[in-house]
N, CA, C and O atoms as a MOPAC input file, in Angstrom:
PM7 MOZYME 1SCF
protein

 N     10.49200 1   -21.38100 1     3.01800 1
 C     11.27200 1   -20.76700 1     2.12300 1
 C     12.05500 1   -19.95100 1     2.51300 1
 O     11.72500 1   -19.19600 1     3.42700 1
 N     13.18100 1   -19.88400 1     1.98800 1
 C     14.11000 1   -18.99000 1     2.62200 1
 C     13.92800 1   -17.37600 1     2.72500 1
 O     13.21900 1   -16.93900 1     1.81800 1
 N     14.35400 1   -16.51900 1     3.52100 1
 C     14.61600 1   -15.69500 1     3.68800 1
 C     14.57700 1   -14.51000 1     2.11400 1
 O     13.60600 1   -13.92500 1     1.63400 1
 N     15.48200 1   -14.51100 1     1.83400 1
 C     15.90600 1   -14.54700 1     0.49900 1
 C     14.32400 1   -14.69700 1    -0.77200 1
 O     13.78400 1   -13.75900 1    -1.35700 1
 N     14.03600 1   -15.84900 1    -0.83000 1
 C     13.16900 1   -16.33300 1    -1.60800 1
 C     11.67500 1   -15.59600 1    -1.30900 1
 O     10.88400 1   -15.35100 1    -2.22000 1
 N     11.41200 1   -15.28000 1     0.11900 1
 C     10.47000 1   -14.20300 1     1.20000 1
 C     10.36800 1   -12.84900 1     0.54700 1
 O      9.31100 1   -12.22300 1     0.61800 1
 N     10.89100 1   -12.61000 1     0.23300 1
 C     12.00100 1   -11.07700 1    -0.41000 1
 C     11.73400 1   -10.89700 1    -1.48300 1
 O     11.18200 1    -9.86600 1    -1.86600 1
 N     12.16000 1   -12.14700 1    -2.45400 1
 C     11.09800 1   -11.85900 1    -3.84900 1
 C     10.00100 1   -11.81900 1    -4.15200 1
 O      9.49700 1   -11.39600 1    -5.19200 1
 N      9.46900 1   -12.33100 1    -3.11600 1
 C      7.96800 1   -12.19200 1    -3.31300 1
 C      8.11400 1   -10.70200 1    -3.34600 1
 O      8.39800 1    -9.97300 1    -4.29600 1
 N      7.88000 1   -10.43900 1    -2.20100 1
 C      7.67500 1    -8.89100 1    -1.95500 1
 C      8.30900 1    -7.76600 1    -2.80300 1
 O      7.56100 1    -6.88200 1    -3.22000 1
 N      9.24600 1    -7.73900 1    -3.01000 1
 C      9.70100 1    -7.33200 1    -4.47400 1
 C      8.90900 1    -7.55400 1    -5.64300 1
 O      8.83500 1    -6.76700 1    -6.58700 1
 N      8.41100 1    -8.48100 1    -5.56500 1
 C      7.06100 1    -8.38500 1    -7.15900 1
 C      6.20500 1    -7.88400 1    -7.08000 1
 O      5.41500 1    -7.39300 1    -7.88700 1
 N      6.30100 1    -7.99400 1    -5.46900 1
 C      4.67500 1    -7.17600 1    -4.93400 1
 C      4.82800 1    -5.49600 1    -5.51200 1
 O      3.91200 1    -4.90200 1    -6.08100 1
 N      5.82100 1    -5.06900 1    -5.30000 1
 C      5.90600 1    -3.60100 1    -5.57100 1
 C      6.26900 1    -3.66900 1    -6.85500 1
 O      5.57700 1    -3.07900 1    -7.68500 1
 N      7.33000 1    -4.34500 1    -7.22800 1
 C      7.70800 1    -3.85200 1    -8.69800 1
 C      6.66400 1    -4.28200 1    -9.61100 1
 O      6.20900 1    -3.21700 1   -10.02700 1
 N      6.04900 1    -5.18500 1   -10.14000 1
 C      4.74400 1    -5.68300 1   -10.97700 1
 C      3.93400 1    -5.16300 1   -10.23300 1
 O      3.83600 1    -3.94800 1   -10.40500 1
 N      3.16000 1    -5.68500 1    -9.28900 1
 C      1.81100 1    -5.33100 1    -8.64700 1
 C      1.87200 1    -3.96300 1    -9.01300 1
 O      1.57400 1    -3.50400 1   -10.11600 1
 N      2.36400 1    -3.20300 1    -7.80800 1
 C      2.45200 1    -1.70100 1    -7.63900 1
 C      2.89300 1    -0.67500 1    -9.29200 1
 O      2.29200 1     0.08900 1   -10.04700 1
 N      4.44600 1    -1.33800 1    -9.16600 1
 C      4.98100 1    -0.56700 1    -9.96100 1
 C      4.83600 1    -0.64100 1   -11.64100 1
 O      4.95400 1     0.28700 1   -12.44200 1
 N      4.51400 1    -2.18500 1   -11.92200 1
 C      4.44500 1    -2.11700 1   -13.66200 1
 C      2.48700 1    -2.40100 1   -13.32700 1
 O      1.87000 1    -2.92600 1   -14.25400 1
 N      1.84600 1    -2.10400 1   -12.28900 1
 C      0.23600 1    -2.33300 1   -12.50200 1
 C     -0.30000 1    -3.01700 1   -13.01100 1
 O     -1.30200 1    -2.86000 1   -13.70900 1
 N      0.56400 1    -4.39600 1   -12.62700 1
 C     -0.03800 1    -5.89800 1   -13.28400 1
 C     -0.95100 1    -6.46700 1   -11.97200 1
 O     -0.46600 1    -6.98700 1   -10.96700 1
 N     -2.06900 1    -6.28900 1   -12.17300 1
 C     -3.16700 1    -6.83300 1   -11.04400 1
 C     -3.31300 1    -8.95000 1   -11.34400 1
 O     -3.99500 1    -9.80300 1   -10.77500 1
 N     -2.49700 1    -9.01000 1   -12.25800 1
 C     -2.26500 1   -10.57700 1   -12.35800 1
 C     -1.47200 1   -11.13300 1   -11.51500 1
 O     -1.47000 1   -12.31000 1   -11.15600 1
 N     -0.80000 1   -10.29400 1   -11.19800 1
 C      0.58300 1   -10.73400 1   -10.30600 1
 C      0.40200 1   -11.00300 1    -9.18500 1
 O      1.21900 1   -11.64200 1    -8.52300 1
 N     -1.07100 1   -10.43000 1    -8.59200 1
 C     -1.65400 1   -10.68000 1    -7.05300 1
 C     -2.27700 1   -12.06100 1    -7.07000 1
 O     -2.57300 1   -12.43100 1    -5.93400 1
 N     -2.57800 1   -12.98100 1    -8.08100 1
 C     -2.87500 1   -14.41100 1    -8.48900 1
 C     -2.13900 1   -15.38500 1    -7.88700 1
 O     -2.32700 1   -16.47500 1    -7.34800 1
 N     -1.11000 1   -14.54200 1    -8.18600 1
 C      0.44100 1   -15.65900 1    -8.22900 1
 C      1.14800 1   -15.48100 1    -7.00300 1
 O      1.99100 1   -16.35200 1    -6.78500 1
 N      0.99500 1   -14.32700 1    -5.89700 1
 C      1.79900 1   -13.91300 1    -5.42200 1
 C      0.78500 1   -13.96700 1    -3.72800 1
 O      1.13700 1   -14.39200 1    -2.62800 1
 N     -0.47600 1   -13.36700 1    -4.16000 1
 C     -1.20800 1   -13.05400 1    -2.57800 1
 C     -2.42000 1   -14.38300 1    -3.02700 1
 O     -2.84900 1   -14.81700 1    -4.09600 1
 N     -2.69200 1   -14.75100 1    -1.35200 1
 C     -3.18900 1   -15.94600 1    -0.87100 1
 C     -4.33800 1   -15.53100 1    -1.08300 1
 O     -4.71600 1   -14.36400 1    -0.98500 1
 N     -5.20100 1   -16.81400 1    -1.50100 1
 C     -6.80500 1   -16.21200 1    -1.93300 1
 C     -7.71800 1   -15.87300 1    -0.73700 1
 O     -8.67200 1   -15.11000 1    -0.88600 1
 N     -7.46300 1   -16.37000 1     0.30100 1
 C     -7.50000 1   -15.93200 1     1.85100 1
 C     -6.48700 1   -14.92400 1     2.59300 1
 O     -6.49400 1   -14.83600 1     3.82000 1
 N     -5.70800 1   -14.25000 1     1.87200 1
 C     -4.98300 1   -13.04700 1     2.30100 1
 C     -5.99200 1   -12.34900 1     3.37400 1
 O     -7.22000 1   -12.27800 1     3.31900 1
 N     -5.19200 1   -11.90900 1     4.26000 1
 C     -6.08100 1   -10.57000 1     5.38500 1
 C     -5.09600 1    -9.30200 1     5.25600 1
 O     -3.89900 1    -9.42300 1     4.99500 1
 N     -5.38100 1    -8.76000 1     5.35100 1
 C     -4.47100 1    -6.90600 1     5.27100 1
 C     -5.58500 1    -6.25400 1     7.02900 1
 O     -6.76800 1    -6.13000 1     7.34600 1
 N     -4.41600 1    -6.06700 1     7.56300 1
 C     -5.27400 1    -5.39500 1     8.90200 1
 C     -5.54300 1    -3.86000 1     8.53700 1
 O     -6.54900 1    -3.43500 1     9.10500 1
 N     -5.17000 1    -3.32700 1     8.07500 1
 C     -4.88900 1    -1.82500 1     8.20800 1
 C     -5.25600 1    -1.42100 1     6.75000 1
 O     -4.28900 1    -1.72500 1     6.05200 1
 N     -6.37800 1    -0.78600 1     5.88800 1
 C     -7.45100 1    -1.14000 1     6.18100 1
 C     -7.89700 1    -2.72800 1     6.33100 1
 O     -7.44900 1    -3.57200 1     5.55400 1
 N     -8.68100 1    -3.01400 1     7.24000 1
 C     -9.33900 1    -4.45800 1     7.21000 1
 C     -9.51100 1    -5.32000 1     6.14300 1
 O    -10.71700 1    -5.21700 1     5.91900 1
 N     -9.05600 1    -6.10700 1     5.34600 1
 C    -10.12300 1    -6.27000 1     4.11100 1
 C     -9.26900 1    -8.02400 1     4.56900 1
 O     -8.30600 1    -8.44800 1     5.20800 1
 N    -10.56200 1    -8.59700 1     3.61900 1
 C     -9.91700 1    -9.87500 1     3.88900 1
 C    -10.57700 1   -10.73100 1     2.52700 1
 O    -11.76100 1   -10.74000 1     2.19200 1
 N     -9.65000 1   -11.30500 1     1.98800 1
 C     -9.56800 1   -12.19600 1     0.88400 1
 C     -8.78800 1   -11.41100 1    -0.03500 1
 O     -8.60500 1   -10.20200 1     0.10600 1
 N     -8.28100 1   -12.18100 1    -1.07900 1
 C     -7.68300 1   -11.64200 1    -2.69200 1
 C     -8.40500 1   -10.59000 1    -3.57800 1
 O     -7.78800 1    -9.63900 1    -4.06000 1
 N     -9.49800 1   -10.75700 1    -3.74200 1
 C    -10.36000 1   -10.05600 1    -4.69800 1
 C    -10.70100 1    -8.61200 1    -3.72200 1
 O    -10.57800 1    -7.41600 1    -3.98700 1
 N    -11.08700 1    -9.19100 1    -2.73300 1
 C    -11.52700 1    -7.93700 1    -2.03100 1
 C     -9.81400 1    -6.66200 1    -2.32500 1
 O     -9.57800 1    -5.59100 1    -2.88600 1
 N     -9.18700 1    -7.53200 1    -1.65500 1
 C     -7.57700 1    -6.48000 1    -1.65100 1
 C     -7.54200 1    -5.95700 1    -3.12100 1
 O     -7.22300 1    -4.77600 1    -3.25400 1
 N     -7.88100 1    -6.81000 1    -4.44600 1
 C     -7.52800 1    -6.10900 1    -5.74600 1
 C     -8.36100 1    -4.95300 1    -5.88300 1
 O     -7.87400 1    -3.85600 1    -6.15700 1
 N     -9.65400 1    -5.14100 1    -5.70000 1
 C    -10.70300 1    -3.95900 1    -5.88900 1
 C    -10.72000 1    -2.82200 1    -4.64500 1
 O    -11.46900 1    -1.85400 1    -4.76600 1
 N     -9.83400 1    -2.97000 1    -3.38800 1
 C     -9.57300 1    -2.08600 1    -2.81600 1
 C     -8.09800 1    -1.13300 1    -3.83000 1
 O     -7.73200 1     0.04200 1    -3.79400 1
 N     -7.66600 1    -2.19600 1    -4.53700 1
 C     -6.05500 1    -1.22700 1    -5.10100 1
 C     -6.34000 1    -0.30100 1    -6.33200 1
 O     -5.72700 1     0.71700 1    -6.65500 1
 N     -7.96700 1    -1.19500 1    -7.25600 1
 C     -8.25200 1    -0.60200 1    -8.19400 1
 C     -9.73000 1     0.16800 1    -7.94800 1
 O    -10.69100 1     0.12300 1    -8.71600 1
 N     -9.65700 1     0.80300 1    -6.81600 1
 C    -10.72200 1     2.13000 1    -5.80100 1
 C     -9.35500 1     3.03400 1    -5.78400 1
 O     -9.40700 1     4.15400 1    -6.29200 1
 N     -8.19400 1     2.58500 1    -5.23600 1
 C     -7.07400 1     3.41000 1    -5.43000 1
 C     -6.56800 1     4.13700 1    -6.35100 1
 O     -6.41900 1     5.35700 1    -6.28400 1
 N     -6.23600 1     3.33400 1    -7.38700 1
 C     -5.93600 1     3.69400 1    -8.87200 1
 C     -7.29900 1     4.53500 1    -9.13500 1
 O     -7.14600 1     5.70400 1    -8.77800 1
 N     -8.26100 1     4.33500 1    -9.52700 1
 C     -9.13200 1     5.27700 1   -10.04700 1
 C     -9.00500 1     6.56400 1    -9.24200 1
 O     -9.16000 1     7.63200 1    -9.83400 1
 N     -8.76500 1     6.54800 1    -8.08200 1
 C     -8.95100 1     8.02300 1    -7.01400 1
 C     -7.43000 1     8.58300 1    -7.53800 1
 O     -7.39800 1     9.73500 1    -7.97000 1
 N     -6.53300 1     8.02000 1    -7.51700 1
 C     -5.17500 1     8.40000 1    -7.94500 1
 C     -4.20400 1     7.92600 1    -9.08800 1
 O     -3.01100 1     7.62900 1    -9.02700 1
 N     -5.16800 1     7.94800 1   -10.25500 1
 C     -4.70800 1     7.27700 1   -11.87100 1
 C     -3.21600 1     7.21900 1   -11.95000 1
 O     -2.73200 1     6.41800 1   -12.75000 1
 N     -2.25200 1     8.12500 1   -11.06700 1
 C     -1.24100 1     8.51200 1   -11.56900 1
 C      0.07800 1     7.96500 1   -10.26500 1
 O      1.21000 1     8.35300 1    -9.97900 1
 N     -0.80300 1     6.94300 1    -9.78600 1
 C     -0.04600 1     6.48900 1    -7.98000 1
 C      1.09800 1     5.51600 1    -8.33700 1
 O      0.87300 1     4.49400 1    -8.98500 1
 N      2.59500 1     5.92500 1    -7.80800 1
 C      3.13500 1     5.10700 1    -7.62500 1
 C      3.34800 1     5.05900 1    -6.17800 1
 O      3.04500 1     5.86300 1    -5.29700 1
 N      4.07400 1     3.66600 1    -6.13300 1
 C      4.32000 1     3.11900 1    -5.08100 1
 C      5.93400 1     2.65700 1    -5.38700 1
 O      6.52500 1     2.57900 1    -6.46400 1
 N      6.43200 1     2.36500 1    -3.92000 1
 C      8.01900 1     2.21000 1    -4.38000 1
 C      8.10200 1     1.69900 1    -2.45200 1
 O      7.38100 1     2.10100 1    -1.53800 1
 N      8.86100 1     1.04700 1    -2.42000 1
 C      9.25000 1     0.34800 1    -1.34400 1
 C     11.12000 1     1.21500 1    -1.05900 1
 O     11.96900 1     1.20700 1    -1.95100 1
 N     11.28700 1     1.67800 1    -0.05200 1
 C     12.24400 1     2.26800 1     0.43800 1
 C     13.39600 1     1.22400 1     0.97400 1
 O     14.54600 1     1.23500 1     0.53400 1
 N     12.93400 1     0.33800 1     1.96700 1
 C     13.82100 1    -0.92900 1     2.95800 1
 C     13.31400 1    -1.78200 1     2.83500 1
 O     12.20600 1    -1.76500 1     2.30000 1
 N     13.87800 1    -2.90300 1     3.26300 1
 C     13.14300 1    -4.20200 1     3.23600 1
 C     13.65600 1    -4.70700 1     4.13600 1
 O     14.83900 1    -4.41100 1     3.96500 1
 N     13.56600 1    -5.54000 1     5.39600 1
 C     14.08100 1    -6.52100 1     6.26400 1
 C     13.38200 1    -7.75800 1     6.30300 1
 O     12.15200 1    -7.72300 1     6.25500 1
 N     13.87500 1    -8.66000 1     6.36800 1
 C     13.54800 1    -9.86500 1     6.36900 1
 C     14.26100 1   -11.14300 1     7.40400 1
 O     15.42800 1   -11.50400 1     7.55400 1
 N     12.86400 1   -11.64100 1     8.05600 1
 C     13.43800 1   -12.74100 1     9.56000 1
 C     12.11800 1   -13.93200 1     9.46200 1
 O     10.91200 1   -13.81900 1     9.67900 1
 N     12.78300 1   -14.83800 1     9.12800 1
 C     11.74500 1   -16.02600 1     8.98500 1
 C     11.03300 1   -15.87300 1     8.04900 1
 O     11.52700 1   -15.69500 1     6.93500 1
 N      9.30500 1   -15.90700 1     8.29800 1
 C      8.82700 1   -15.81200 1     7.53000 1
 C      8.10900 1   -14.27400 1     7.06300 1
 O      7.31100 1   -13.92100 1     6.19500 1
 N      8.75200 1   -13.71100 1     7.98000 1
 C      8.02000 1   -11.84700 1     7.91300 1
 C      9.25900 1   -10.91100 1     6.91800 1
 O     10.48500 1   -11.00000 1     6.85900 1
 N      8.41200 1   -10.15700 1     6.32600 1
 C      9.41300 1    -9.51800 1     5.62100 1
 C      8.56200 1    -7.83000 1     6.04100 1
 O      7.35900 1    -7.57000 1     6.06600 1
 N      9.41700 1    -7.19200 1     6.24300 1
 C      8.69400 1    -5.87700 1     6.78900 1
 C      9.47400 1    -4.66400 1     5.49400 1
 O     10.57200 1    -4.78500 1     4.94900 1
 N      8.78300 1    -3.92000 1     5.36900 1
 C      9.24300 1    -2.61700 1     4.09500 1
 C      8.60000 1    -1.58400 1     4.85400 1
 O      7.66800 1    -1.60500 1     5.65800 1
 N      9.44200 1    -0.53700 1     4.32900 1
 C      8.89200 1     0.99600 1     4.53800 1
 C      9.11000 1     1.83300 1     3.12700 1
 O     10.05900 1     2.16400 1     2.41700 1
 N      7.66800 1     1.97900 1     3.14100 1
 C      7.24800 1     2.37100 1     1.53400 1
 C      6.99500 1     4.04000 1     1.19400 1
 O      7.20600 1     4.93600 1     2.01100 1
 N      6.57500 1     4.21000 1     0.01700 1
 C      6.09800 1     5.39300 1    -0.14500 1
 C      5.35600 1     5.51900 1    -1.18200 1
 O      5.65200 1     4.79300 1    -2.13100 1
 N      4.19900 1     6.44000 1    -1.33800 1
 C      3.09000 1     6.34100 1    -2.30400 1
 C      3.36600 1     8.26400 1    -3.06000 1
 O      3.76300 1     9.35200 1    -2.64300 1
 N      3.10200 1     7.96000 1    -3.71200 1
 C      2.66400 1     9.34700 1    -4.48900 1
 C      1.43900 1     9.69500 1    -5.72300 1
 O      1.32300 1     8.77300 1    -6.53100 1
 N      0.68000 1    10.69100 1    -5.92400 1
 C     -0.08400 1    11.06800 1    -6.59700 1
 C     -0.81100 1    11.49800 1    -6.74500 1
 O     -0.81100 1    11.94100 1    -5.59700 1
 N     -2.20400 1    12.17700 1    -7.41000 1
 C     -2.44000 1    12.82200 1    -7.60900 1
 C     -4.08400 1    12.80300 1    -7.96800 1
 O     -4.46600 1    12.30500 1    -9.02700 1
 N     -5.06400 1    13.40900 1    -6.96000 1
 C     -6.21000 1    12.54600 1    -6.60700 1
 C     -6.98500 1    13.19800 1    -7.40500 1
 O     -7.26800 1    14.37800 1    -7.20000 1
 N     -7.40600 1    12.54900 1    -8.36900 1
 C     -8.40000 1    13.19800 1    -9.63800 1
 C     -9.47300 1    12.39600 1    -9.43800 1
 O    -10.45300 1    12.75000 1   -10.09400 1
 N     -9.67500 1    11.14900 1    -8.55200 1
 C    -10.62800 1    10.89300 1    -8.49600 1
 C    -11.10100 1    10.45100 1    -7.36700 1
 O    -10.23900 1    10.17100 1    -6.53400 1
 N    -12.88600 1    10.19700 1    -6.87100 1
 C    -13.01000 1    10.11600 1    -5.73900 1
 C    -12.28100 1     9.13600 1    -4.66600 1
 O    -11.65200 1     8.15600 1    -5.06900 1
 N    -12.37800 1     9.40600 1    -3.44500 1
 C    -11.73700 1     8.52000 1    -2.57500 1
 C    -12.36600 1     9.18900 1    -1.25100 1
 O    -12.37600 1    10.33500 1    -0.80200 1
 N    -13.01400 1     7.64400 1    -0.72800 1
 C    -13.64200 1     7.64300 1     0.49300 1
 C    -14.32800 1     8.80000 1     0.97800 1
 O    -14.31500 1     9.36200 1     2.07300 1
 N    -15.13800 1     9.09800 1    -0.46300 1
 C    -16.24300 1    10.38100 1    -0.15900 1
 C    -15.52300 1    11.43000 1    -0.40500 1
 O    -16.29900 1    12.38500 1    -0.37500 1
 N    -14.52200 1    11.76800 1    -0.62000 1
 C    -13.56100 1    12.98400 1    -0.97600 1
 C    -14.01600 1    13.18900 1    -2.80400 1
 O    -14.27600 1    12.30400 1    -3.62000 1
 N    -13.98300 1    14.44600 1    -2.95800 1
 C    -14.14000 1    14.76300 1    -4.44900 1
 C    -13.15000 1    14.98200 1    -4.69400 1
 O    -12.33700 1    15.32800 1    -3.83700 1
 N    -12.79400 1    14.82800 1    -6.25000 1
 C    -11.21200 1    14.69700 1    -6.20100 1
 C    -10.85100 1    16.31600 1    -6.06900 1
 O    -11.64800 1    17.25400 1    -6.03500 1
 N     -9.68800 1    16.34300 1    -6.02000 1
 C     -8.98700 1    17.97300 1    -5.31900 1
 C     -8.53400 1    18.33400 1    -6.52300 1
 O     -8.98000 1    19.37000 1    -7.01700 1
 N     -7.55800 1    17.55100 1    -7.23200 1
 C     -6.52200 1    17.83200 1    -8.44800 1
 C     -5.26200 1    17.79800 1    -7.37200 1
 O     -4.39200 1    18.31200 1    -8.07500 1
 N     -4.67100 1    17.53300 1    -6.19700 1
 C     -3.98300 1    18.09900 1    -5.34200 1
 C     -3.06600 1    16.72800 1    -5.68400 1
 O     -3.40000 1    15.59200 1    -6.01900 1
 N     -1.73100 1    17.36900 1    -5.44000 1
 C     -0.74300 1    15.95100 1    -5.74300 1
 C     -0.47200 1    15.36100 1    -3.84100 1
 O     -0.41400 1    16.06500 1    -2.83300 1
 N     -0.39200 1    14.25000 1    -3.94000 1
 C      0.10900 1    13.76700 1    -1.84400 1
 C      0.78400 1    12.83600 1    -2.18700 1
 O      0.84200 1    12.20700 1    -3.24400 1
 N      1.72900 1    12.69200 1    -0.49000 1
 C      2.78500 1    11.56000 1    -0.69300 1
 C      2.73700 1    11.05300 1     0.88600 1
 O      2.99100 1    11.62800 1     1.94500 1
 N      2.39200 1    10.01100 1     0.63000 1
 C      2.05100 1     9.34900 1     1.90600 1
 C      3.01200 1     8.35600 1     1.99700 1
 O      3.48000 1     7.79600 1     1.00600 1
 N      3.39100 1     8.06500 1     3.36200 1
 C      4.50100 1     7.23900 1     3.69300 1
 C      4.32500 1     6.08100 1     4.89400 1
 O      3.83800 1     6.44200 1     5.96500 1
 N      4.64800 1     4.96700 1     4.74000 1
 C      4.00000 1     4.01500 1     5.70400 1
 C      4.70700 1     2.92400 1     5.58000 1
 O      5.53500 1     2.81300 1     4.67600 1
 N      4.41200 1     1.68500 1     6.73200 1
 C      5.13600 1     0.62900 1     6.80400 1
 C      4.32400 1    -0.62400 1     6.97000 1
 O      3.22600 1    -0.71900 1     7.51900 1
 N      5.05400 1    -1.59100 1     6.39700 1
 C      4.32300 1    -2.72900 1     6.20300 1
 C      5.09400 1    -4.07600 1     6.68100 1
 O      6.27200 1    -4.21800 1     6.35400 1
 N      4.42800 1    -5.06900 1     7.45800 1
 C      4.69500 1    -6.42100 1     7.54700 1
 C      3.98600 1    -6.84900 1     6.76200 1
 O      2.90600 1    -6.50900 1     6.28000 1
 N      4.96000 1    -8.00100 1     6.58700 1
 C      4.21000 1    -9.21500 1     5.38900 1
 C      4.20900 1   -10.53900 1     6.09000 1
 O      5.03300 1   -10.74000 1     6.98200 1
 N      3.35500 1   -11.44000 1     5.75200 1
 C      4.35700 1   -13.06800 1     6.23500 1
 C      3.59100 1   -13.50000 1     5.26300 1
 O      2.61000 1   -13.19800 1     4.58200 1
 N      4.31000 1   -14.24000 1     5.41900 1
 C      4.72100 1   -15.44500 1     3.42900 1
 C      4.36600 1   -16.49300 1     4.27700 1
 O      4.40300 1   -16.64100 1     5.49800 1
 N      3.93500 1   -17.34000 1     3.13000 1
 C      3.78400 1   -19.19300 1     3.19800 1
 C      3.86200 1   -19.89000 1     2.14400 1
 O      2.91200 1   -19.80100 1     1.36600 1
 N      4.76700 1   -20.60600 1     1.86400 1
 C      4.57700 1   -21.37700 1     0.43800 1
 C      5.45200 1   -19.97500 1     0.08700 1
 O      6.25300 1   -19.31300 1     0.74600 1
 N      4.95100 1   -19.86100 1    -1.15500 1
 C      5.07900 1   -18.25100 1    -2.41900 1
 C      4.07700 1   -17.38800 1    -1.95300 1
 O      3.79300 1   -16.46800 1    -2.72100 1
 N      3.51100 1   -17.44500 1    -0.96500 1
 C      2.20600 1   -16.22100 1    -1.24200 1
 C      2.13300 1   -15.72900 1     0.06500 1
 O      2.28200 1   -16.30000 1     1.14500 1
 N      1.79600 1   -14.19300 1    -0.31700 1
 C      1.31500 1   -13.28600 1     1.01000 1
 C      0.01300 1   -14.20600 1     1.23200 1
 O     -0.80500 1   -14.63600 1     0.41900 1
 N      0.14000 1   -14.38200 1     2.92300 1
 C     -0.81200 1   -14.55600 1     3.75400 1
 C     -1.39900 1   -13.48600 1     4.45800 1
 O     -2.60200 1   -13.61100 1     4.68800 1
 N     -0.98200 1   -12.72700 1     4.75400 1
 C     -1.22900 1   -11.80200 1     5.90600 1
 C      0.03600 1   -10.20100 1     5.97000 1
 O      1.25700 1   -10.15500 1     5.81900 1
 N     -0.95100 1    -9.14900 1     6.24800 1
 C     -0.05000 1    -7.87800 1     6.07500 1
 C     -0.42800 1    -6.81900 1     7.27800 1
 O     -1.62400 1    -6.55700 1     7.40500 1
 N      0.38600 1    -6.27600 1     8.04900 1
 C     -0.01700 1    -5.23200 1     8.43400 1
 C      0.55900 1    -4.09000 1     8.23500 1
 O      1.78300 1    -4.04100 1     8.11400 1
 N     -0.22900 1    -2.95900 1     8.16700 1
 C     -0.20200 1    -1.73500 1     7.95200 1
 C     -0.18400 1    -0.43100 1     8.43400 1
 O     -1.22100 1     0.17600 1     8.70300 1
 N      1.04200 1     0.08500 1     8.57100 1
 C      1.12200 1     1.41900 1     9.08400 1
 C      1.22400 1     2.58300 1     8.48400 1
 O      1.86800 1     2.43700 1     7.44600 1
 N      0.83100 1     3.87500 1     8.67900 1
 C      0.70400 1     4.73000 1     7.62300 1
 C      0.45500 1     5.80400 1     7.63600 1
 O     -0.47100 1     5.76600 1     8.44600 1
 N      0.57700 1     7.14700 1     7.27700 1
 C      0.16100 1     8.35800 1     7.42900 1
 C     -0.88300 1     9.06100 1     7.13600 1
 O     -0.89400 1    10.16300 1     6.58800 1
 N     -1.87400 1     8.36300 1     7.53700 1
 C     -3.77100 1     8.22700 1     7.13800 1
 C     -3.85400 1    10.07300 1     7.66000 1
 O     -4.55800 1    10.72800 1     6.89100 1
 N     -3.41200 1    10.64900 1     8.48600 1
 C     -3.63200 1    11.68800 1     8.75000 1
 C     -2.86500 1    12.91200 1     8.12100 1
 O     -3.41900 1    13.99500 1     7.93200 1
 N     -1.21100 1    12.59300 1     7.73300 1
 C     -0.79900 1    13.54000 1     6.69500 1
 C     -1.65800 1    14.07200 1     4.87000 1
 O     -1.74800 1    15.00800 1     4.07500 1
 N     -2.25400 1    12.10400 1     5.20600 1
 C     -2.75300 1    12.30800 1     3.90900 1
 C     -4.03200 1    13.27600 1     3.85300 1
 O     -3.91100 1    14.33700 1     3.24200 1
 N     -5.32900 1    12.93700 1     4.50300 1
 C     -6.01200 1    13.96500 1     4.79100 1
 C     -5.61700 1    15.46000 1     4.80400 1
 O     -6.26300 1    16.39200 1     4.32400 1
 N     -4.47900 1    15.50300 1     5.42100 1
 C     -4.10900 1    17.25200 1     5.47000 1
 C     -3.74000 1    17.55300 1     4.38800 1
 O     -4.07700 1    18.70300 1     4.10700 1
 N     -3.03800 1    16.91200 1     3.41200 1
 C     -2.81600 1    17.37400 1     1.99000 1
 C     -3.86000 1    17.23200 1     1.42800 1
 O     -3.99300 1    18.15300 1     0.62200 1
 N     -4.98100 1    16.32800 1     1.41300 1
 C     -6.30700 1    16.70600 1     0.69300 1
 C     -7.22500 1    17.42400 1     1.15500 1
 O     -8.37200 1    17.38200 1     0.71000 1
 N     -6.79300 1    18.30700 1     2.27000 1
 C     -7.54400 1    19.76000 1     2.57400 1
 C     -8.91100 1    19.44100 1     3.25900 1
 O     -9.75900 1    20.28600 1     3.54900 1
 N     -8.99900 1    18.08800 1     3.47600 1
 C    -10.13000 1    17.64500 1     4.04300 1
 C     -9.90500 1    18.08200 1     5.91700 1
 O    -10.62100 1    18.81100 1     6.60300 1
 N     -8.63900 1    17.30700 1     6.32400 1
 C     -8.19400 1    18.34900 1     8.07100 1
 C     -7.39800 1    19.55800 1     7.98300 1
 O     -6.57400 1    19.42700 1     7.07900 1
 N     -7.33000 1    20.47300 1     8.45200 1
 C     -6.35600 1    21.54600 1     8.63900 1
 C     -5.07100 1    21.55200 1     9.41100 1
 O     -5.01100 1    21.56500 1    10.64100 1
 N     -4.07000 1    21.54100 1     8.61100 1
 C     -2.80200 1    21.37700 1     9.56300 1
 C     -2.31300 1    22.03500 1    10.34700 1
 O     -1.46700 1    22.81800 1     9.91500 1
 N     -2.55600 1    22.04300 1    11.63300 1
 C     -2.06000 1    23.37100 1    12.94000 1
 C     -1.17800 1    23.75700 1    12.92300 1
 O     -0.09100 1    23.26000 1    12.62900 1
 N     -1.66500 1    25.45900 1    13.46900 1
 C     -0.58100 1    26.16300 1    13.12700 1
 C      0.23300 1    26.24200 1    13.94500 1
 O     -0.16900 1    26.13500 1    15.10300 1
 N      1.70700 1    26.46000 1    13.72000 1
 C      2.68300 1    26.53600 1    14.27700 1
 C      2.43100 1    27.80200 1    15.39300 1
 O      1.75000 1    28.79200 1    15.12600 1
 N      3.02600 1    27.60200 1    16.52600 1
 C      3.50400 1    28.84600 1    17.36900 1
 C      4.95500 1    28.83800 1    17.65900 1
 O      5.73600 1    27.89700 1    17.51500 1
 N      5.24300 1    30.28300 1    18.17800 1
 C      6.45100 1    30.82000 1    18.06000 1
 C      6.52200 1    30.68300 1    19.40500 1
 O      5.68900 1    30.81200 1    20.30200 1
 N      8.05300 1    30.30400 1    19.37000 1
 C      8.52500 1    29.88600 1    21.17700 1
 C      9.44600 1    31.17100 1    21.80000 1
 O      9.86600 1    31.12600 1    22.95600 1

């Protein structure tokens, strides 16, 4: 596939799978043996279950990509997630807090499917926003 075709797959991932919350799109654009590095997830169905859990914890969750760069079979995106913590998340009872988390993902595309993804995101900032981890106090100089 061309770089532009690979980018089109990732646009569908963000715009249809996340934006329109269409889980069925995963069957069209994510390989059955998909591997996600963070959090470690193996297989398309396991990935979908993880997204369902996130949507349960943050029912108004919005995911959008801000930048996209592609080369060869890789597409890199910088993204932002916003939502309100209304359901249990990783053992944390709902706080009602609105959160924003940024991150980056690098996707590998084979054929017309996402086969692998590497993610880096601000999990510490998320936990601080949820009140689980205190924000360090600023010291005056």
